N, C-alpha and C positions, 0 to 999 in steps of 0.2 A: 150784813148777815140777815138771814130770813128767819122769822119765827112763825109758828103756826098757832092759831087759836080757833077753837070750835065755837060755832054760833049755837047758843043754847036757846031754849024755849023763850019766846018773846023777843028774840033778837039780841039777847044778852051775850056779851063777849068778855071773857076774862083775859086781861092783858097779862102776858107771862111775867112772873116775878122779876126775872132778870132785867126786863125792860122797865118795870116800875121802879126798881132800885136805881137803875142807870139814869132815869129821867126824874128821879125823886118825886114820883107820883104817889099820892096818898089818898085814902078814902075821902070822898067828898070833893076832890079836885075835879075840874072840868077839863076834858081833852077835846081836841079837834081832830076829826077824821077827814082826811083829804083824799079824793080820788085822783090818781095820777095814771095817765096812759103811758105805757111803756113802748109804744110803737116807735117813737123817735129814737129811744135808746137802742132798741133792737136794730133799727135801720143803720144807726151809727156803728154798732158792733159789726154788722154785716159788711159795711163799706170799709171798715178798718182792716178787714182781712186782705183787702186788695191794695192797700196803701203802704208805702214805705214809712219808716219811722220819721222821715222828714216831712211827709205830707200831712195835711190836715183835712178834715171834712170840708172846710171852706175852700181849700185849694181844689179838691175834687169837684165840688159844685161849680166853682168858677171855670175849671177846665171843661166840664160838661156843657155849661152854658155857651162857652166859646165854640165848642164842637157843634152844638146845635145851630148857632148863628152861621157858622161856616157851611153847614149842610143846607140851611135855608138859602144862603147866598148862591151856592152852587145850583140849587134847584131853580132859583129866580133867573140866573144866567142861561139856564137851559131852555127857558121859555122866551127869551128875547128874540125878536125878529131882526133879521139882518137886512 
């Protein structure tokens, strides 16, 4: 679930009360803010649209690597001299 918080003057942020209660955060507690990039999650979601429920991202990547190797091999054979 996503929550929104407005950045106040001086960079202050109020953590929504539902999160404070859920995480048992009280005045004076120290929290860590972690930056996470969502590009990988977005790429996985995009790839999942094209996979059957039996496939996994790892299966897809393995298949793509095999396809690339086969294409490279085909190109190499095209340049062989007879």
